DRENBA-688413 format. One record per residue (C-alpha): residue in three letters; chain; residue number from 1; x, y, z. Coordinates in steps of 0.05 Angstrom, whole numbers, plus 5000, padded with zeros to 4 digits. Example, Ala and Ser with C-alpha at 12.3 -4.5 7.8 and 13.67 -1.06 7.14 Angstrom:
<atoms>
ALA,A,1,5246,4910,5156
SER,A,2,5273,4979,5143
</atoms>
This chain:
<atoms>
MET,A,1,9156,7831,8914
ALA,A,2,9211,7876,8880
PHE,A,3,9263,7844,8939
LYS,A,4,9246,7776,8920
ARG,A,5,9258,7792,8842
MET,A,6,9327,7814,8860
ILE,A,7,9341,7757,8888
GLY,A,8,9329,7728,8828
LEU,A,9,9375,7764,8793
LEU,A,10,9432,7757,8830
LEU,A,11,9418,7683,8837
ALA,A,12,9393,7666,8774
LEU,A,13,9349,7611,8813
LEU,A,14,9280,7630,8831
MET,A,15,9238,7584,8820
CYS,A,16,9162,7576,8854
PHE,A,17,9131,7505,8843
GLY,A,18,9080,7466,8887
ALA,A,19,9096,7426,8953
CYS,A,20,9067,7372,8998
ALA,A,21,9022,7398,9054
ALA,A,22,9052,7377,9121
ALA,A,23,9019,7365,9198
GLU,A,24,9068,7355,9255
GLU,A,25,9046,7298,9302
THR,A,26,9050,7310,9374
ASP,A,27,9022,7290,9442
ALA,A,28,9024,7361,9474
PRO,A,29,9012,7420,9408
GLN,A,30,9011,7499,9433
PHE,A,31,8986,7529,9373
VAL,A,32,8963,7497,9299
ILE,A,33,8985,7536,9242
ALA,A,34,8957,7542,9184
GLY,A,35,8969,7579,9110
TYR,A,36,8989,7570,9045
ASP,A,37,9051,7556,9010
SER,A,38,9070,7526,8950
THR,A,39,9136,7529,8943
GLN,A,40,9166,7461,8919
TYR,A,41,9194,7408,8973
ARG,A,42,9180,7457,9029
ASP,A,43,9150,7415,9086
TRP,A,44,9139,7480,9136
LEU,A,45,9148,7408,9194
ASN,A,46,9220,7402,9181
ASN,A,47,9238,7472,9152
GLN,A,48,9290,7503,9186
PHE,A,49,9257,7575,9195
PHE,A,50,9208,7544,9236
VAL,A,51,9254,7502,9279
ARG,A,52,9298,7564,9290
MET,A,53,9234,7608,9311
GLU,A,54,9210,7551,9355
GLU,A,55,9284,7546,9387
ARG,A,56,9284,7627,9400
THR,A,57,9213,7634,9427
GLY,A,58,9188,7580,9449
VAL,A,59,9131,7573,9409
HIS,A,60,9106,7504,9377
PHE,A,61,9061,7497,9325
VAL,A,62,9019,7439,9292
TYR,A,63,9022,7451,9224
GLN,A,64,8965,7460,9168
GLN,A,65,9004,7469,9099
TYR,A,66,8958,7480,9036
THR,A,67,9002,7476,8970
ASP,A,68,8939,7490,8932
ALA,A,69,8906,7560,8926
ALA,A,70,8844,7540,8915
ALA,A,71,8840,7490,8972
TRP,A,72,8865,7540,9011
GLN,A,73,8813,7590,8991
LYS,A,74,8759,7538,9015
ALA,A,75,8787,7524,9077
LYS,A,76,8778,7602,9097
ASP,A,77,8718,7600,9064
ALA,A,78,8688,7544,9114
MET,A,79,8717,7581,9176
THR,A,80,8671,7589,9231
ALA,A,81,8673,7610,9310
GLY,A,82,8676,7568,9359
SER,A,83,8697,7502,9323
ASP,A,84,8745,7456,9349
SER,A,85,8778,7458,9269
LEU,A,86,8794,7532,9273
PRO,A,87,8869,7536,9274
ASP,A,88,8906,7589,9319
VAL,A,89,8943,7626,9271
LEU,A,90,8939,7643,9196
PHE,A,91,9007,7651,9168
LYS,A,92,9019,7662,9092
ALA,A,93,8938,7678,9098
SER,A,94,8940,7713,9026
LEU,A,95,8874,7753,9057
GLY,A,96,8840,7803,9019
GLY,A,97,8812,7876,9055
ALA,A,98,8733,7844,9041
GLU,A,99,8756,7775,9061
CYS,A,100,8778,7806,9136
ILE,A,101,8722,7843,9142
GLU,A,102,8674,7792,9138
LEU,A,103,8720,7737,9176
ARG,A,104,8715,7790,9231
GLU,A,105,8643,7801,9229
LYS,A,106,8640,7721,9239
GLY,A,107,8685,7714,9295
VAL,A,108,8740,7683,9263
LEU,A,109,8790,7735,9270
ILE,A,110,8802,7780,9330
ASP,A,111,8823,7857,9329
LEU,A,112,8901,7852,9334
LYS,A,113,8906,7928,9345
PRO,A,114,8900,7928,9428
TYR,A,115,8956,7874,9432
LEU,A,116,9008,7920,9387
GLN,A,117,9042,7960,9417
GLU,A,118,9055,7918,9483
ASN,A,119,9067,7859,9442
CYS,A,120,9096,7868,9372
PRO,A,121,9150,7936,9389
ASN,A,122,9194,7929,9323
LEU,A,123,9126,7927,9282
TRP,A,124,9098,7980,9326
ALA,A,125,9154,8026,9316
ILE,A,126,9147,8022,9243
LEU,A,127,9073,8033,9244
GLU,A,128,9085,8095,9290
ALA,A,129,9136,8112,9244
HIS,A,130,9091,8110,9183
PRO,A,131,9024,8130,9197
ASP,A,132,8996,8109,9127
TYR,A,133,9018,8040,9137
LEU,A,134,8980,8042,9206
ALA,A,135,8919,8063,9169
ALA,A,136,8928,8011,9107
ILE,A,137,8922,7959,9147
THR,A,138,8864,7986,9194
LEU,A,139,8789,7964,9172
PRO,A,140,8731,8013,9162
ASP,A,141,8709,7985,9237
GLY,A,142,8786,8014,9266
SER,A,143,8803,7942,9274
ILE,A,144,8865,7901,9253
ALA,A,145,8848,7840,9233
ALA,A,146,8917,7815,9195
LEU,A,147,8990,7838,9191
PRO,A,148,9034,7857,9137
TYR,A,149,9083,7854,9096
ILE,A,150,9128,7918,9095
ALA,A,151,9173,7930,9025
ALA,A,152,9209,7997,9022
PRO,A,153,9212,8010,8966
ALA,A,154,9150,7981,8941
VAL,A,155,9140,7940,8879
GLN,A,156,9139,7994,8818
ASN,A,157,9134,7995,8742
TYR,A,158,9199,8024,8729
MET,A,159,9227,8056,8664
TRP,A,160,9295,8020,8650
ILE,A,161,9342,8051,8606
ASN,A,162,9406,8022,8561
ARG,A,163,9457,8065,8600
GLU,A,164,9510,8021,8553
TRP,A,165,9466,8054,8486
LEU,A,166,9475,8129,8533
LYS,A,167,9548,8120,8536
THR,A,168,9556,8091,8461
LEU,A,169,9519,8154,8436
ARG,A,170,9545,8204,8501
LEU,A,171,9480,8217,8517
GLU,A,172,9451,8246,8584
GLU,A,173,9394,8215,8612
PRO,A,174,9334,8247,8586
LYS,A,175,9294,8297,8647
THR,A,176,9230,8316,8609
ALA,A,177,9184,8286,8553
GLN,A,178,9218,8324,8490
GLU,A,179,9292,8306,8507
LEU,A,180,9264,8231,8523
VAL,A,181,9241,8240,8445
ASP,A,182,9308,8269,8428
VAL,A,183,9340,8202,8463
LEU,A,184,9291,8152,8433
THR,A,185,9311,8187,8370
ALA,A,186,9376,8183,8380
PHE,A,187,9367,8103,8398
ARG,A,188,9321,8098,8325
ASP,A,189,9377,8129,8282
ARG,A,190,9442,8116,8315
ASP,A,191,9453,8047,8323
PRO,A,192,9467,8046,8392
ASN,A,193,9477,7969,8391
ARG,A,194,9529,7967,8335
ASN,A,195,9506,7906,8288
GLY,A,196,9491,7954,8231
LYS,A,197,9415,7936,8225
ALA,A,198,9359,7985,8245
ASP,A,199,9337,7935,8294
GLU,A,200,9329,7973,8358
ILE,A,201,9269,7992,8395
PRO,A,202,9270,8049,8418
MET,A,203,9216,8046,8470
GLY,A,204,9188,7974,8500
PHE,A,205,9112,7974,8540
LEU,A,206,9062,7922,8543
GLY,A,207,8992,7955,8529
PRO,A,208,8961,8010,8561
PHE,A,209,8965,7991,8628
ASP,A,210,9050,8012,8612
LEU,A,211,9029,8079,8570
LYS,A,212,8993,8101,8626
PHE,A,213,9060,8108,8680
LEU,A,214,9084,8149,8622
ALA,A,215,9026,8202,8631
HIS,A,216,9070,8231,8702
ALA,A,217,9108,8272,8637
PHE,A,218,9044,8312,8638
GLY,A,219,9029,8312,8705
LEU,A,220,8984,8256,8709
ILE,A,221,8985,8195,8754
ALA,A,222,8927,8157,8769
ASN,A,223,8916,8077,8799
ASP,A,224,8881,8026,8761
TYR,A,225,8820,8053,8759
ASN,A,226,8842,8120,8724
VAL,A,227,8827,8164,8789
TYR,A,228,8858,8201,8833
ALA,A,229,8855,8245,8902
GLU,A,230,8863,8317,8897
ASP,A,231,8848,8365,8952
GLY,A,232,8789,8315,8982
GLN,A,233,8751,8307,8908
VAL,A,234,8764,8246,8862
LYS,A,235,8787,8259,8796
PHE,A,236,8787,8220,8730
MET,A,237,8853,8218,8689
PRO,A,238,8823,8211,8623
LEU,A,239,8787,8276,8625
ASP,A,240,8838,8320,8654
GLU,A,241,8860,8373,8609
ASN,A,242,8932,8343,8594
TYR,A,243,8901,8271,8578
ARG,A,244,8899,8298,8516
MET,A,245,8973,8329,8507
PHE,A,246,8995,8259,8533
VAL,A,247,8948,8218,8481
THR,A,248,8968,8266,8425
TRP,A,249,9046,8255,8450
CYS,A,250,9038,8177,8454
ARG,A,251,9010,8183,8378
ASP,A,252,9077,8217,8353
LEU,A,253,9121,8168,8390
TYR,A,254,9084,8113,8359
ARG,A,255,9084,8143,8295
GLU,A,256,9161,8161,8287
GLY,A,257,9167,8086,8303
LEU,A,258,9196,8106,8374
LEU,A,259,9149,8064,8413
ASP,A,260,9152,7989,8406
LYS,A,261,9101,7970,8346
ASN,A,262,9083,7898,8384
GLY,A,263,9072,7939,8440
PHE,A,264,8989,7936,8441
SER,A,265,8999,7858,8421
TYR,A,266,9051,7827,8457
THR,A,267,9041,7789,8524
ASP,A,268,9086,7787,8578
GLU,A,269,9116,7717,8561
MET,A,270,9127,7738,8489
ARG,A,271,9178,7798,8495
LYS,A,272,9224,7759,8541
VAL,A,273,9283,7764,8512
THR,A,274,9328,7689,8540
ASP,A,275,9376,7685,8478
THR,A,276,9440,7693,8507
ASN,A,277,9469,7705,8440
ALA,A,278,9413,7757,8419
THR,A,279,9441,7832,8412
ALA,A,280,9408,7883,8461
THR,A,281,9352,7919,8418
TYR,A,282,9309,7952,8474
GLY,A,283,9326,8021,8487
ILE,A,284,9278,8035,8546
ILE,A,285,9234,7988,8568
LEU,A,286,9184,7999,8624
THR,A,287,9172,7932,8681
ALA,A,288,9177,7917,8752
MET,A,289,9249,7883,8736
ALA,A,290,9287,7885,8665
ALA,A,291,9321,7811,8691
ASP,A,292,9240,7792,8691
ILE,A,293,9245,7803,8604
PHE,A,294,9314,7807,8584
GLN,A,295,9372,7754,8607
VAL,A,296,9428,7770,8660
SER,A,297,9480,7788,8611
TRP,A,298,9427,7846,8581
ALA,A,299,9390,7861,8644
GLU,A,300,9462,7887,8680
ASN,A,301,9460,7947,8626
TYR,A,302,9400,7964,8650
GLU,A,303,9385,8013,8701
ILE,A,304,9323,8058,8727
MET,A,305,9310,8119,8694
MET,A,306,9288,8179,8739
PRO,A,307,9215,8202,8722
LEU,A,308,9204,8266,8676
SER,A,309,9198,8329,8699
PHE,A,310,9132,8365,8678
ASP,A,311,9128,8443,8703
GLY,A,312,9186,8445,8737
GLN,A,313,9160,8375,8777
GLN,A,314,9171,8299,8786
VAL,A,315,9125,8257,8812
TYR,A,316,9099,8186,8782
ARG,A,317,9051,8139,8809
ASP,A,318,9064,8094,8876
PHE,A,319,9043,8031,8830
SER,A,320,9038,7982,8906
GLY,A,321,9053,8019,8967
PRO,A,322,9098,7989,9014
VAL,A,323,9039,7956,9047
LEU,A,324,9021,7880,9028
ARG,A,325,8961,7869,9068
GLY,A,326,8933,7798,9093
THR,A,327,8999,7766,9111
PHE,A,328,8988,7743,9183
ALA,A,329,8919,7735,9221
VAL,A,330,8896,7700,9297
THR,A,331,8834,7668,9307
SER,A,332,8786,7674,9358
HIS,A,333,8802,7597,9383
CYS,A,334,8875,7624,9411
LYS,A,335,8880,7637,9476
GLU,A,336,8947,7669,9478
PRO,A,337,8949,7718,9421
GLU,A,338,9002,7751,9459
LYS,A,339,9050,7699,9442
LEU,A,340,9039,7696,9371
LEU,A,341,9055,7771,9363
GLN,A,342,9112,7765,9397
TRP,A,343,9130,7708,9354
VAL,A,344,9116,7748,9294
ASP,A,345,9148,7811,9313
PHE,A,346,9219,7786,9304
LEU,A,347,9210,7787,9235
TYR,A,348,9201,7856,9237
SER,A,349,9271,7867,9260
GLN,A,350,9332,7863,9209
GLU,A,351,9349,7801,9246
GLY,A,352,9283,7761,9233
ALA,A,353,9266,7790,9164
ILE,A,354,9341,7761,9149
LEU,A,355,9328,7692,9171
ALA,A,356,9261,7690,9145
SER,A,357,9296,7699,9076
ILE,A,358,9369,7676,9074
GLY,A,359,9377,7639,9133
GLN,A,360,9424,7641,9190
GLU,A,361,9498,7664,9194
ASN,A,362,9551,7609,9187
ALA,A,363,9503,7555,9181
ASP,A,364,9477,7581,9111
TYR,A,365,9521,7643,9096
LEU,A,366,9581,7669,9118
VAL,A,367,9611,7741,9134
ASP,A,368,9660,7764,9102
GLY,A,369,9718,7809,9139
ASP,A,370,9693,7868,9091
GLY,A,371,9617,7862,9120
SER,A,372,9595,7825,9059
TRP,A,373,9571,7764,9064
ARG,A,374,9564,7697,9007
LEU,A,375,9513,7641,9013
LEU,A,376,9561,7570,9035
ASP,A,377,9579,7542,8969
SER,A,378,9522,7484,8976
ASN,A,379,9468,7535,8984
GLN,A,380,9492,7562,8913
SER,A,381,9502,7497,8875
ASN,A,382,9428,7467,8906
TYR,A,383,9380,7531,8916
ASP,A,384,9320,7505,8907
MET,A,385,9330,7455,8966
TYR,A,386,9360,7509,9005
ARG,A,387,9309,7557,8993
ALA,A,388,9254,7503,9007
GLY,A,389,9280,7472,9069
THR,A,390,9314,7534,9106
LEU,A,391,9280,7595,9088
ILE,A,392,9197,7615,9085
GLU,A,393,9200,7670,9029
GLY,A,394,9167,7648,8962
GLY,A,395,9101,7618,8956
ALA,A,396,9062,7665,8982
GLU,A,397,9086,7733,9025
GLY,A,398,9096,7720,9101
PRO,A,399,9096,7780,9148
GLY,A,400,9159,7824,9157
VAL,A,401,9199,7870,9125
MET,A,402,9246,7877,9070
THR,A,403,9320,7859,9084
GLY,A,404,9354,7906,9027
GLU,A,405,9394,7936,9055
PHE,A,406,9436,7876,9088
GLN,A,407,9418,7840,9016
SER,A,408,9459,7893,8984
GLN,A,409,9515,7878,9021
ILE,A,410,9517,7806,8978
SER,A,411,9590,7795,8957
GLY,A,412,9600,7811,8884
GLY,A,413,9534,7854,8893
THR,A,414,9557,7911,8864
LEU,A,415,9482,7914,8817
VAL,A,416,9436,7893,8875
LYS,A,417,9472,7953,8901
THR,A,418,9461,8006,8855
ILE,A,419,9392,7980,8837
LEU,A,420,9370,7989,8914
GLU,A,421,9405,8054,8916
LYS,A,422,9358,8076,8849
GLN,A,423,9299,8046,8880
ALA,A,424,9305,8101,8937
GLN,A,425,9320,8153,8901
PHE,A,426,9266,8142,8844
SER,A,427,9213,8131,8910
GLU,A,428,9228,8200,8926
TYR,A,429,9189,8217,8876
THR,A,430,9125,8165,8874
ARG,A,431,9056,8179,8899
MET,A,432,8993,8136,8913
PRO,A,433,8946,8172,8874
PHE,A,434,8890,8149,8925
PRO,A,435,8896,8130,8989
TYR,A,436,8892,8057,9021
TYR,A,437,8823,8030,9019
THR,A,438,8787,7978,9037
LEU,A,439,8721,7951,9010
THR,A,440,8673,7903,9026
LYS,A,441,8649,7844,8985
ALA,A,442,8585,7879,8966
GLN,A,443,8627,7945,8946
GLU,A,444,8666,7898,8909
ALA,A,445,8601,7872,8871
GLU,A,446,8576,7934,8859
ILE,A,447,8638,7975,8833
ALA,A,448,8664,7905,8792
PRO,A,449,8615,7921,8735
LEU,A,450,8629,7988,8728
GLN,A,451,8703,7979,8722
ALA,A,452,8697,7928,8674
GLU,A,453,8658,7976,8623
ILE,A,454,8699,8039,8642
GLY,A,455,8768,8012,8645
TYR,A,456,8752,7971,8591
TYR,A,457,8734,8028,8549
VAL,A,458,8788,8081,8566
ASP,A,459,8844,8029,8552
MET,A,460,8817,8012,8481
GLN,A,461,8797,8083,8457
LEU,A,462,8883,8106,8484
ALA,A,463,8901,8048,8444
ARG,A,464,8862,8063,8376
TRP,A,465,8887,8138,8386
VAL,A,466,8956,8124,8398
LEU,A,467,8956,8075,8346
GLY,A,468,8919,8120,8300
GLU,A,469,8857,8078,8286
GLU,A,470,8818,8145,8303
GLU,A,471,8843,8217,8305
ILE,A,472,8858,8262,8358
SER,A,473,8796,8319,8353
ASP,A,474,8753,8357,8394
GLU,A,475,8698,8313,8356
SER,A,476,8732,8247,8389
PHE,A,477,8746,8275,8454
ALA,A,478,8679,8287,8457
LYS,A,479,8649,8228,8435
PHE,A,480,8694,8198,8489
GLU,A,481,8668,8234,8544
GLN,A,482,8598,8217,8527
ARG,A,483,8604,8145,8515
LEU,A,484,8636,8144,8593
ASN,A,485,8575,8180,8613
GLU,A,486,8536,8126,8586
LEU,A,487,8571,8074,8617
GLY,A,488,8553,8106,8691
LEU,A,489,8619,8142,8704
ASN,A,490,8577,8189,8748
ARG,A,491,8567,8132,8783
PHE,A,492,8626,8104,8780
LEU,A,493,8657,8167,8803
ALA,A,494,8606,8174,8864
PHE,A,495,8628,8106,8891
TRP,A,496,8698,8135,8891
GLN,A,497,8678,8196,8924
ASP,A,498,8642,8151,8980
VAL,A,499,8708,8116,8978
LEU,A,500,8758,8177,8996
ASP,A,501,8708,8213,9045
ARG,A,502,8710,8147,9091
GLN,A,503,8780,8149,9094
</atoms>
């Protein structure tokens, strides 16, 4: 999640490894908790998060911790209602929508919805304030099988611009497609990194996935299936009249050397820059966090660029939405689900979120007189062990909320605060192209082969046009539409229209 990346940017120590499973030996367990956590050295039995939660709530667990994703999936697949081996609760459950439907139908998971208002006041307040969040975690039959992690702002594929280059060249942040062309041209021609070489890459991207985020410059946003909902109708972005303008614009940028010439051939690993002595060469890069691509001394010079305006409006694709589903579920084996829901509800408060992701005041971090906070020196110097032994974040997503407001107050955290402020500003322009939905396994099996053919063809044709391998013309677009129809576009759109109609 974006918050976890901010932790990594700030401390430069965020790492995910495997761990050993642990189960508690006790004569009188209250609840059995099972889940997936791959963080090295983390032992749920001795983890301070669970110790402190037990002190706070009196809820005691026997642990079934899985450190291998395949083993955890196998365990979930084998769960049956009425089995004595069924755990009481699934934590860090990594439950997909179809999986939730199946486990509800098998009687393995209970419906949590009737319990939430009374037993989860923190979460219920969030859901009441955001009805779309409630809709996101509600299955087609109206039940709620699992609780979410809620991140606001959500993970996003931002445009990160080198503000030092803007200052050097005395340029303003671009606000339209044409202004972006002007800025990229200046990055190409005016040696903003001042090394006397023509080594600047005006805009970095990673394949068609990144490029399609730039379609917002022509008022277009769509999900990974290239569809969006408008006035109750499903639309296919590559057939929108503005799509050709977008493709032509991208081709012109590429021809002029304003797009990374290796953008269609790089992998994420290949474009990473780790050499601390290297000279910055990217003007703008499309990615979730600049620190994922650049070493810290570079990353701190990049800031989130606001969406470009088209016809007087700014709109950008909300990549993931704030709701990550399937993190926490209660099984039919549990005799007291109320206690487990009261336990987890603490994580939907600011205090609980801090405990899960940062720890306990005075034991793990200190709050100074100015309201800022800092980790104990011992935790900073041995961050991996602190993270594994004290926190629960990382390894797999657990239930709860983001601690962005508190995180921004970290001592010396001007960069983190700036990023959070920019993310909040940017989120004002984001919109999910298509509502949250949950597919059954049968529906997933139906749409997968269509998406494999249609999605691949759309991406490859975009690359061909941008690279100049095929001319952009009435003829080529007619051929494009014809091929889409041959691949089953009508069935594809009818499928998504049915999903939309059922929302």
